[in-house]
Backbone as JSON, one array per atom type, in Angstrom:
{
  "sequence": "MSQIIISGGGTGIGLATARAYAADGHRVVIIGRRAERVESAAKELNEECGEERVFPLAADLSDPAECDRIAGRVAESGEPVDVLVNNAGGAFGPASVTTTEDVALNYQANFEGNVLPVVLLTHALLPQLRRPGGAIVTVSSIAAVRGPGAYGGSKAVLNAATFEWAAKLAPEGIRANAVAPGFTEATEFFGDRMNPEFHAGRVEQTLLKRAGTPEEIAEAIRYLAGAANVTGQILHVNGGAVLGR",
  "N": [[-10.12, 18.59, -13.48], [-8.31, 15.69, -12.89], [-6.93, 12.63, -14.14], [-6.48, 9.73, -12.27], [-4.73, 6.8, -11.7], [-4.76, 3.87, -9.91], [-3.17, 1.16, -8.75], [-3.81, -1.87, -6.95], [-6.08, -0.84, -5.66], [-8.38, -1.52, -4.19], [-8.45, -2.0, -1.4], [-7.18, -1.1, 1.88], [-4.22, 0.98, 1.72], [-4.43, 1.76, -0.99], [-7.17, 2.04, -1.34], [-7.65, 4.07, 0.5], [-6.29, 6.14, -0.75], [-7.58, 6.32, -3.17], [-10.1, 7.2, -2.26], [-9.49, 9.78, -1.32], [-8.71, 11.16, -3.56], [-10.97, 10.92, -5.23], [-12.84, 12.31, -3.6], [-12.03, 14.82, -4.06], [-12.92, 15.36, -6.57], [-11.74, 14.16, -8.83], [-11.16, 11.95, -11.63], [-10.94, 8.5, -11.06], [-9.34, 5.53, -11.55], [-9.29, 2.31, -10.24], [-7.43, -0.56, -9.83], [-7.32, -4.07, -9.37], [-6.7, -7.46, -8.37], [-8.92, -9.04, -7.64], [-12.05, -9.03, -8.88], [-14.48, -8.65, -7.56], [-13.82, -7.22, -5.29], [-12.69, -4.81, -6.11], [-14.79, -3.78, -7.56], [-16.81, -3.6, -5.54], [-15.53, -1.67, -3.87], [-15.35, 0.55, -5.59], [-18.15, 1.04, -5.98], [-18.76, 1.74, -3.38], [-17.24, 4.13, -2.99], [-18.22, 5.74, -5.0], [-20.9, 6.1, -4.12], [-20.37, 7.58, -1.8], [-19.43, 9.89, -3.03], [-21.52, 10.68, -4.58], [-21.76, 10.66, -7.24], [-20.55, 9.12, -10.29], [-17.34, 8.57, -10.12], [-15.24, 6.83, -9.73], [-13.71, 4.04, -11.17], [-13.66, 0.65, -11.67], [-11.22, -1.83, -12.38], [-10.28, -5.14, -13.12], [-7.52, -7.22, -12.88], [-4.58, -9.27, -13.38], [-1.68, -8.03, -12.68], [0.86, -8.96, -12.98], [1.11, -10.14, -15.32], [2.09, -9.46, -18.58], [0.39, -9.21, -20.91], [-2.0, -8.56, -19.69], [-1.48, -6.16, -18.45], [-1.09, -4.59, -20.72], [-3.75, -4.74, -21.74], [-5.07, -3.42, -19.75], [-3.98, -0.92, -20.08], [-5.14, -0.26, -22.58], [-7.83, -0.15, -21.85], [-7.69, 2.08, -20.04], [-7.1, 4.11, -21.94], [-9.43, 4.49, -23.19], [-10.82, 6.51, -22.11], [-9.99, 8.85, -23.14], [-8.47, 10.7, -21.93], [-5.42, 11.94, -20.59], [-3.08, 10.33, -18.4], [-2.72, 11.58, -15.3], [-1.69, 10.96, -12.71], [0.05, 8.14, -11.73], [-0.41, 5.62, -9.43], [1.43, 3.3, -7.96], [0.48, 0.71, -6.26], [0.03, -1.96, -5.95], [0.7, -5.21, -4.57], [2.3, -7.18, -2.02], [2.76, -9.68, 0.63], [4.44, -12.56, -0.22], [5.01, -15.96, -1.26], [6.14, -19.14, 0.32], [4.75, -20.11, 3.56], [6.55, -21.18, 5.34], [9.97, -21.36, 5.23], [12.27, -23.56, 4.57], [13.71, -25.36, 2.96], [16.03, -25.44, 0.14], [14.5, -25.2, -2.16], [12.32, -23.95, -1.16], [13.33, -21.43, -0.57], [14.06, -20.45, -3.19], [11.36, -20.4, -4.2], [10.35, -18.39, -2.46], [11.74, -16.03, -3.13], [11.16, -15.84, -5.8], [8.4, -15.65, -5.8], [7.89, -13.23, -4.45], [9.24, -11.38, -6.19], [7.67, -11.75, -8.47], [5.22, -10.9, -7.5], [5.53, -8.39, -6.38], [7.34, -6.74, -7.84], [6.95, -7.15, -10.66], [4.12, -6.28, -11.2], [4.33, -3.5, -10.83], [6.47, -2.54, -12.45], [5.63, -3.52, -15.0], [3.06, -2.31, -15.43], [3.61, 0.27, -15.21], [5.29, 0.7, -17.48], [3.42, -0.07, -19.44], [1.67, 2.16, -19.35], [3.15, 4.38, -19.81], [3.08, 5.8, -22.33], [0.7, 7.23, -22.03], [0.99, 8.96, -19.89], [0.78, 12.39, -18.76], [2.39, 14.9, -20.43], [4.03, 17.95, -20.33], [4.02, 17.28, -16.69], [2.99, 14.8, -15.62], [2.93, 12.23, -13.09], [4.48, 9.65, -11.29], [3.98, 7.58, -8.51], [5.23, 5.31, -6.34], [4.51, 2.61, -4.09], [6.68, 1.63, -1.91], [8.54, 0.16, 0.76], [9.42, 0.14, 4.24], [10.83, -2.14, 4.63], [12.58, -2.37, 2.46], [15.0, -1.26, 3.39], [15.58, -2.64, 5.61], [15.03, -5.35, 5.45], [12.91, -8.29, 5.59], [14.93, -10.4, 3.38], [13.66, -11.53, 0.87], [11.12, -10.32, 0.53], [11.76, -7.63, 1.25], [13.94, -7.19, -0.54], [12.47, -7.25, -2.99], [11.01, -4.86, -2.73], [13.12, -3.1, -2.58], [14.0, -3.17, -5.22], [12.01, -1.78, -6.37], [12.53, 0.84, -5.48], [14.94, 1.22, -6.85], [13.92, 1.16, -9.53], [12.35, 3.45, -9.41], [14.23, 5.44, -9.23], [15.4, 5.13, -11.76], [13.24, 5.69, -13.46], [12.92, 8.44, -12.69], [15.16, 9.69, -13.59], [15.12, 9.11, -16.37], [12.72, 10.09, -17.27], [12.5, 12.73, -16.6], [13.31, 14.8, -18.54], [10.95, 14.9, -20.04], [9.11, 16.01, -18.52], [7.94, 14.6, -16.55], [7.64, 13.18, -13.31], [9.01, 10.99, -10.88], [8.54, 9.22, -7.88], [8.73, 7.58, -4.65], [6.96, 6.22, -1.87], [7.66, 4.93, 1.24], [6.17, 3.03, 3.35], [6.14, 2.43, 6.96], [5.09, 0.35, 9.65], [1.76, -0.1, 9.21], [-1.43, 0.06, 10.12], [-4.79, -1.44, 9.75], [-4.79, -2.67, 7.17], [-4.61, -5.32, 4.76], [-2.22, -6.64, 4.79], [-0.78, -8.07, 6.8], [-2.32, -10.22, 7.49], [-3.14, -13.24, 8.91], [-1.24, -13.01, 10.83], [-1.61, -10.73, 12.4], [-2.27, -9.72, 15.57], [-3.1, -8.77, 18.99], [-0.5, -8.73, 20.34], [1.42, -8.79, 18.3], [0.84, -6.44, 17.02], [1.42, -4.57, 19.14], [4.16, -5.01, 19.38], [5.19, -4.07, 16.97], [4.46, -1.43, 17.05], [6.01, -0.59, 19.21], [8.58, -0.46, 18.14], [8.67, 1.94, 16.81], [9.45, 5.44, 17.12], [7.48, 7.2, 17.75], [5.57, 5.75, 18.97], [3.16, 4.61, 17.89], [0.94, 3.21, 15.45], [1.03, 3.6, 11.89], [-1.44, 4.84, 9.52], [-3.63, 4.05, 6.73], [-4.66, 6.35, 5.62], [-2.75, 8.26, 6.27], [-0.56, 7.35, 4.7], [-1.72, 7.71, 2.2], [-1.93, 10.47, 2.19], [0.79, 11.2, 2.0], [1.37, 10.01, -0.45], [-0.16, 11.67, -2.15], [1.08, 14.09, -1.68], [3.55, 13.73, -2.91], [2.79, 13.31, -5.45], [1.96, 15.8, -6.2], [4.04, 17.57, -5.77], [5.9, 19.75, -7.4], [8.6, 20.11, -7.75], [9.99, 17.87, -6.92], [11.54, 14.88, -7.43], [12.68, 11.41, -7.9], [12.9, 10.54, -5.27], [12.65, 8.89, -2.13], [10.22, 8.65, 0.21], [10.07, 8.22, 3.53], [7.69, 6.93, 5.78], [7.31, 6.15, 8.76], [7.04, 6.64, 11.47], [9.43, 7.02, 12.76], [10.68, 4.64, 13.05], [12.75, 3.88, 11.52], [15.5, 5.94, 11.07], [15.93, 8.85, 9.26], [18.55, 9.89, 6.96]],
  "CA": [[-10.14, 17.25, -13.09], [-7.27, 14.79, -13.26], [-7.12, 11.09, -14.12], [-5.66, 9.06, -11.41], [-4.73, 5.43, -11.85], [-4.25, 3.32, -8.65], [-3.23, -0.33, -8.68], [-4.07, -2.29, -5.49], [-6.95, 0.2, -5.17], [-9.61, -2.01, -3.58], [-8.3, -2.1, 0.0], [-5.97, -0.47, 2.55], [-3.62, 2.23, 1.24], [-4.95, 2.11, -2.26], [-8.52, 2.52, -1.11], [-7.55, 5.4, 1.09], [-5.79, 7.04, -1.79], [-8.7, 6.58, -4.17], [-11.2, 8.01, -1.51], [-9.1, 11.07, -1.23], [-8.77, 11.77, -4.87], [-12.43, 11.0, -5.65], [-13.55, 13.29, -2.85], [-11.63, 16.15, -4.59], [-13.55, 15.49, -7.82], [-10.9, 13.58, -9.83], [-11.59, 10.62, -12.19], [-10.07, 7.53, -10.45], [-9.42, 4.12, -11.92], [-8.75, 1.45, -9.37], [-7.1, -1.85, -10.41], [-7.07, -5.11, -8.35], [-6.84, -8.82, -8.83], [-10.21, -9.49, -7.25], [-13.01, -8.17, -9.43], [-15.56, -8.24, -6.67], [-13.26, -6.28, -4.33], [-12.56, -3.48, -6.74], [-16.16, -3.3, -7.88], [-17.42, -3.11, -4.34], [-14.88, -0.43, -3.44], [-15.77, 1.62, -6.54], [-19.5, 1.35, -5.59], [-18.78, 2.45, -2.02], [-16.7, 5.48, -3.09], [-19.18, 6.48, -5.82], [-22.04, 6.44, -3.29], [-19.87, 8.63, -1.02], [-19.28, 11.1, -3.91], [-22.85, 11.17, -5.14], [-21.7, 10.55, -8.65], [-19.61, 8.07, -10.78], [-15.95, 9.07, -10.33], [-14.33, 5.8, -9.54], [-14.01, 3.03, -12.18], [-12.89, -0.55, -11.29], [-10.82, -2.82, -13.47], [-9.65, -6.36, -12.56], [-6.39, -7.76, -13.69], [-3.34, -9.72, -12.74], [-0.67, -7.16, -13.32], [2.13, -9.64, -13.17], [0.96, -10.65, -16.78], [2.34, -8.33, -19.51], [-0.79, -9.06, -21.66], [-3.06, -7.98, -18.84], [-1.17, -4.72, -18.35], [-1.51, -3.94, -22.03], [-5.19, -4.66, -21.82], [-5.54, -2.34, -18.83], [-3.62, 0.39, -20.69], [-6.15, -0.04, -23.57], [-9.05, 0.39, -21.2], [-7.53, 3.44, -19.58], [-7.04, 5.05, -23.03], [-10.76, 4.71, -23.69], [-11.37, 7.69, -21.49], [-9.54, 9.89, -23.99], [-7.79, 11.66, -21.08], [-4.02, 11.48, -20.2], [-2.91, 9.87, -16.97], [-1.96, 12.59, -14.51], [-0.93, 10.39, -11.65], [0.03, 6.7, -11.51], [0.02, 5.12, -8.11], [1.73, 1.84, -7.94], [0.36, 0.18, -4.82], [-0.16, -3.38, -5.88], [1.83, -5.89, -3.96], [1.97, -7.9, -0.75], [3.78, -10.66, 1.11], [4.15, -13.66, -1.12], [5.88, -17.05, -0.94], [5.65, -20.13, 1.3], [4.64, -19.71, 4.87], [7.77, -21.69, 6.03], [11.1, -21.53, 4.3], [13.38, -24.41, 5.18], [14.57, -26.0, 1.92], [16.6, -24.59, -1.08], [13.43, -25.0, -3.06], [11.48, -22.93, -0.49], [14.07, -20.12, -0.83], [13.73, -20.14, -4.53], [9.98, -19.99, -4.41], [10.1, -17.15, -1.78], [12.21, -14.93, -3.9], [10.47, -15.76, -7.12], [6.97, -15.13, -5.64], [8.02, -11.78, -4.07], [9.51, -10.63, -7.38], [6.55, -11.69, -9.35], [4.04, -10.25, -6.85], [5.83, -7.03, -5.97], [8.1, -6.03, -8.84], [6.3, -7.17, -12.07], [2.88, -5.49, -11.3], [4.75, -2.14, -10.82], [7.19, -2.16, -13.62], [4.88, -3.66, -16.3], [1.94, -1.42, -15.5], [4.18, 1.65, -15.47], [5.73, 0.6, -18.84], [2.31, -0.03, -20.32], [0.93, 3.44, -19.28], [4.03, 5.49, -20.01], [2.64, 6.7, -23.42], [-0.46, 8.0, -21.69], [1.34, 9.94, -18.93], [0.74, 13.67, -19.22], [3.72, 15.52, -20.75], [4.61, 17.69, -18.95], [3.17, 17.17, -15.56], [2.59, 13.48, -15.06], [3.7, 11.82, -11.79], [4.44, 8.21, -10.85], [4.25, 7.36, -7.09], [5.22, 3.84, -6.1], [4.47, 2.32, -2.7], [7.77, 0.91, -1.51], [8.42, -0.34, 2.11], [10.49, 0.18, 5.18], [11.54, -3.42, 4.4], [13.67, -2.11, 1.5], [16.22, -0.97, 4.03], [15.85, -3.41, 6.81], [14.67, -6.75, 5.27], [13.65, -9.55, 5.25], [15.51, -10.41, 2.03], [12.8, -11.72, -0.26], [10.21, -9.2, 0.37], [12.55, -6.34, 1.27], [14.62, -7.11, -1.78], [11.59, -6.8, -3.96], [10.73, -3.42, -2.52], [14.32, -2.31, -2.92], [14.01, -3.03, -6.65], [11.1, -0.67, -6.76], [13.27, 2.04, -5.24], [15.89, 1.4, -7.98], [13.12, 1.52, -10.69], [11.89, 4.83, -9.18], [15.38, 6.37, -9.58], [15.58, 4.98, -13.2], [12.25, 6.51, -14.13], [13.06, 9.85, -12.45], [16.21, 10.18, -14.51], [14.72, 8.89, -17.71], [11.47, 10.78, -17.76], [12.48, 14.21, -16.29], [13.25, 15.63, -19.7], [9.63, 14.93, -20.65], [8.28, 16.69, -17.46], [7.29, 13.51, -15.68], [8.3, 12.95, -12.03], [8.82, 9.63, -10.26], [8.97, 9.14, -6.5], [8.17, 6.43, -3.97], [6.57, 6.34, -0.48], [8.08, 3.75, 1.98], [5.47, 2.94, 4.68], [6.45, 1.52, 7.98], [4.03, -0.42, 10.12], [0.59, 0.61, 8.83], [-2.6, -0.85, 10.47], [-5.94, -1.47, 8.99], [-4.56, -3.17, 5.85], [-4.68, -6.82, 4.7], [-0.84, -7.04, 4.56], [-0.26, -8.98, 7.79], [-3.2, -11.29, 7.54], [-3.38, -13.94, 10.24], [-0.23, -12.67, 11.86], [-2.06, -9.62, 13.11], [-2.95, -9.95, 16.79], [-2.64, -7.6, 19.86], [0.87, -8.79, 20.71], [2.08, -8.45, 17.16], [0.61, -4.94, 16.85], [2.21, -3.87, 20.12], [5.57, -5.15, 19.12], [5.55, -3.18, 15.81], [4.39, -0.02, 17.5], [7.15, -0.34, 20.1], [9.7, -0.18, 17.17], [8.62, 3.33, 16.44], [9.75, 6.47, 18.17], [6.14, 7.95, 18.11], [4.71, 4.71, 19.7], [1.86, 4.55, 17.26], [0.89, 2.72, 14.02], [0.56, 4.48, 10.84], [-2.76, 4.5, 8.92], [-3.68, 4.11, 5.25], [-4.92, 7.75, 5.2], [-1.51, 8.95, 6.31], [0.19, 7.07, 3.48], [-2.43, 8.35, 1.07], [-1.47, 11.84, 2.26], [2.14, 11.22, 1.46], [1.29, 9.8, -1.91], [-0.72, 12.88, -2.77], [2.02, 15.17, -1.62], [4.65, 13.53, -3.91], [2.12, 13.49, -6.81], [1.67, 17.23, -6.59], [5.2, 18.36, -5.51], [6.39, 19.9, -8.68], [10.1, 20.14, -7.8], [10.45, 16.64, -6.24], [11.59, 13.66, -8.17], [13.82, 10.58, -7.54], [13.02, 10.55, -3.79], [11.9, 7.92, -1.3], [9.66, 9.4, 1.38], [9.69, 7.13, 4.51], [6.62, 7.27, 6.72], [7.34, 5.04, 9.6], [7.01, 7.0, 12.86], [10.8, 6.96, 13.31], [11.25, 3.26, 13.23], [14.03, 3.93, 10.8], [15.88, 7.27, 11.08], [16.4, 9.36, 7.98], [19.98, 10.39, 6.95]],
  "C": [[-9.07, 16.41, -13.68], [-7.63, 13.38, -13.31], [-6.06, 10.48, -13.33], [-5.77, 7.53, -11.53], [-4.1, 4.77, -10.57], [-4.4, 1.84, -8.74], [-3.29, -0.74, -7.1], [-5.15, -1.27, -4.87], [-8.21, -0.3, -4.39], [-9.58, -2.06, -2.06], [-7.17, -1.23, 0.51], [-5.55, 0.91, 1.99], [-4.22, 2.67, -0.08], [-6.33, 2.66, -2.19], [-8.54, 3.86, -0.55], [-7.25, 6.54, 0.13], [-6.89, 7.39, -2.75], [-9.83, 7.39, -3.58], [-10.74, 9.48, -1.54], [-9.14, 11.78, -2.49], [-10.19, 11.94, -5.41], [-13.12, 12.13, -4.93], [-13.16, 14.69, -3.38], [-12.12, 16.31, -6.09], [-12.82, 14.83, -9.03], [-11.61, 12.18, -10.39], [-10.45, 9.63, -11.69], [-10.32, 6.16, -10.97], [-8.65, 3.2, -10.91], [-8.62, 0.04, -10.0], [-6.83, -2.86, -9.23], [-7.16, -6.49, -9.1], [-8.22, -9.38, -8.66], [-11.33, -8.57, -7.77], [-14.05, -7.75, -8.43], [-15.1, -7.24, -5.6], [-13.25, -4.93, -4.9], [-13.95, -2.93, -7.14], [-16.9, -2.82, -6.7], [-16.8, -1.77, -3.82], [-15.33, 0.7, -4.35], [-17.27, 2.01, -6.24], [-19.6, 2.21, -4.35], [-18.3, 3.89, -2.19], [-17.66, 6.34, -4.01], [-20.46, 6.97, -5.01], [-21.56, 7.58, -2.33], [-19.84, 10.02, -1.8], [-20.59, 11.61, -4.43], [-22.88, 11.1, -6.59], [-20.62, 9.52, -9.1], [-18.27, 8.73, -11.05], [-14.91, 7.99, -10.31], [-14.75, 4.63, -10.39], [-13.06, 1.8, -11.89], [-12.51, -1.37, -12.56], [-10.0, -3.97, -12.73], [-8.62, -6.88, -13.49], [-5.31, -8.28, -12.83], [-2.21, -9.05, -13.46], [0.66, -7.68, -13.4], [2.21, -10.15, -14.62], [1.11, -9.45, -17.73], [1.06, -8.12, -20.36], [-1.82, -8.3, -20.8], [-2.75, -6.46, -18.6], [-1.41, -4.0, -19.69], [-2.95, -3.78, -22.2], [-5.69, -3.52, -20.93], [-5.2, -0.98, -19.41], [-4.67, 0.73, -21.83], [-7.53, 0.48, -22.93], [-8.89, 1.78, -20.64], [-7.61, 4.46, -20.7], [-8.48, 5.34, -23.5], [-11.37, 6.03, -23.16], [-11.05, 8.95, -22.38], [-8.66, 10.93, -23.25], [-6.36, 11.08, -20.78], [-4.08, 11.03, -18.75], [-2.08, 10.94, -16.26], [-1.19, 12.0, -13.44], [-1.12, 8.81, -11.7], [0.5, 6.29, -10.2], [0.14, 3.72, -8.15], [1.61, 1.25, -6.62], [0.1, -1.27, -4.82], [0.99, -4.08, -5.29], [1.34, -6.58, -2.66], [3.11, -8.74, -0.38], [3.48, -11.96, 0.43], [5.17, -14.83, -0.68], [5.41, -18.06, 0.08], [5.67, -19.63, 2.67], [5.95, -20.01, 5.71], [8.82, -21.97, 5.0], [12.15, -22.31, 5.02], [14.27, -25.07, 4.16], [15.08, -24.98, 0.98], [15.4, -24.3, -1.97], [12.44, -23.87, -2.44], [12.09, -21.58, -0.69], [13.85, -19.62, -2.12], [12.34, -19.64, -4.77], [9.66, -18.62, -3.64], [10.43, -16.01, -2.65], [11.49, -14.7, -5.18], [9.03, -15.17, -6.87], [6.97, -13.67, -5.29], [8.33, -10.89, -5.3], [8.33, -10.54, -8.26], [5.28, -10.86, -8.84], [4.29, -8.75, -6.53], [6.46, -6.17, -7.21], [7.32, -5.92, -10.16], [5.06, -6.32, -12.11], [3.29, -3.97, -11.43], [5.34, -1.82, -12.17], [6.41, -2.42, -14.96], [3.75, -2.69, -16.49], [2.51, -0.01, -15.86], [4.63, 1.72, -16.98], [4.49, 0.76, -19.78], [1.6, 1.42, -20.37], [1.9, 4.61, -19.56], [3.54, 6.42, -21.18], [1.45, 7.56, -23.14], [-0.12, 9.02, -20.53], [1.35, 11.4, -19.46], [2.15, 14.27, -19.29], [3.4, 16.97, -21.12], [3.61, 17.54, -17.81], [2.78, 15.91, -14.91], [3.56, 13.11, -13.89], [3.46, 10.29, -11.59], [4.81, 8.22, -9.37], [4.06, 5.88, -6.86], [5.23, 3.65, -4.64], [5.63, 1.28, -2.56], [7.44, 0.27, -0.1], [9.59, -0.01, 2.93], [11.4, -1.03, 5.02], [12.6, -3.33, 3.38], [15.0, -1.86, 2.12], [16.46, -1.71, 5.24], [15.37, -4.88, 6.72], [13.3, -7.04, 5.71], [13.97, -9.59, 3.68], [14.63, -10.45, 0.89], [11.81, -10.66, -0.47], [10.89, -7.84, 0.33], [13.33, -6.15, -0.05], [13.72, -6.65, -2.93], [11.22, -5.41, -3.96], [11.97, -2.6, -2.89], [14.43, -2.21, -4.45], [13.08, -1.9, -7.06], [11.79, 0.74, -6.47], [14.32, 2.34, -6.36], [15.07, 1.79, -9.27], [12.63, 2.97, -10.61], [13.04, 5.78, -9.62], [15.59, 6.33, -11.17], [14.59, 5.81, -13.88], [12.43, 8.01, -13.94], [14.05, 10.42, -13.41], [15.78, 10.17, -15.98], [13.63, 9.87, -18.25], [11.49, 12.31, -17.4], [12.55, 15.07, -17.49], [11.87, 15.81, -20.43], [8.7, 15.61, -19.66], [7.54, 15.7, -16.65], [8.23, 13.19, -14.51], [8.05, 11.53, -11.54], [9.41, 9.6, -8.84], [8.34, 7.93, -5.88], [7.85, 6.85, -2.49], [6.96, 4.98, 0.15], [7.35, 3.7, 3.37], [6.21, 2.03, 5.71], [5.22, 0.76, 8.45], [2.74, 0.39, 9.96], [-0.61, -0.33, 9.18], [-3.75, -0.7, 9.53], [-5.7, -1.76, 7.47], [-4.72, -4.71, 5.88], [-3.21, -7.36, 4.72], [-0.47, -8.18, 5.55], [-1.08, -10.19, 7.92], [-3.36, -11.9, 8.87], [-2.34, -13.62, 11.22], [-0.63, -11.57, 12.79], [-2.86, -10.05, 14.47], [-2.45, -8.84, 17.78], [-1.16, -7.63, 20.17], [1.78, -8.38, 19.49], [2.05, -6.92, 16.9], [1.43, -4.18, 17.84], [3.65, -3.9, 19.81], [5.97, -4.28, 17.95], [5.47, -1.77, 16.18], [5.55, 0.31, 18.45], [8.42, -0.03, 19.44], [9.77, 1.23, 16.77], [8.99, 4.23, 17.46], [8.51, 7.22, 18.63], [5.24, 6.99, 18.79], [3.3, 4.71, 19.14], [2.01, 3.89, 15.88], [0.52, 3.76, 13.02], [-0.78, 4.05, 10.32], [-2.72, 4.69, 7.45], [-3.9, 5.56, 4.81], [-3.61, 8.56, 5.3], [-0.58, 8.68, 5.16], [-0.36, 7.69, 2.27], [-1.93, 9.81, 1.02], [-0.09, 12.08, 1.66], [2.19, 10.99, 0.02], [0.8, 11.04, -2.62], [0.3, 14.08, -2.8], [3.06, 14.97, -2.77], [4.03, 13.66, -5.33], [2.1, 14.95, -7.18], [2.93, 18.06, -6.38], [6.05, 18.55, -6.72], [7.94, 19.93, -8.83], [10.74, 18.92, -6.99], [10.38, 15.45, -7.16], [12.83, 12.74, -7.76], [13.94, 10.42, -6.08], [12.23, 9.37, -3.21], [11.48, 8.54, -0.06], [9.28, 8.3, 2.42], [8.68, 7.78, 5.48], [6.47, 6.12, 7.66], [7.42, 5.36, 11.13], [8.38, 7.0, 13.49], [11.42, 5.59, 13.6], [12.62, 3.08, 12.58], [14.39, 5.43, 10.6], [16.29, 7.65, 9.79], [17.92, 9.94, 8.09], [20.09, 11.36, 5.77]]
}
């Protein structure tokens, strides 16, 4: 049994990843900003498993003190962290960007919402990662290579952080990779923008003419977590919306 830590674990991709790991008998800690959401998700998954395998923790991971608190809670199990899945994030900033102040708020909000929760939690949990054999898998985005600037830029930072961790931690036997999803349905990411026309437009951008699913991204995350000779890589899962090179 391994210990798996998943931020943004209460919904969408994080929940699908937690479900897959819990079904295989692992200890899973899911972290989210909304206590009621992660508690409900943990209850749901534990009922599916027939035993307590999923443990919820609520925190604002953009706060360094909160990340240190979470690291302390994780340490209470007495087990090392085998896999850290950095899935917390979303689309932040003002709905309409027209003024210079709006632009500043947009970039700041996306940095605080997408970059800080990943780099701070990773730093806080580094001492607990299994050596050798630990794995960090971060959820980036297709937007890191095609924009928009504020959100895409924040995800591009995560790609750069992944490369840094891969190089720095390889001597200790820890691997770091990222998954970059394309259009993935059944998540909260698009919010009120999601309607049949929006869905059809995003699907049309792909070569396979279909949306991705949280379960498919979870499968990619688990592949990277277990691929012993893969580190410093960005795995794009986007149905051919962006071609690999």
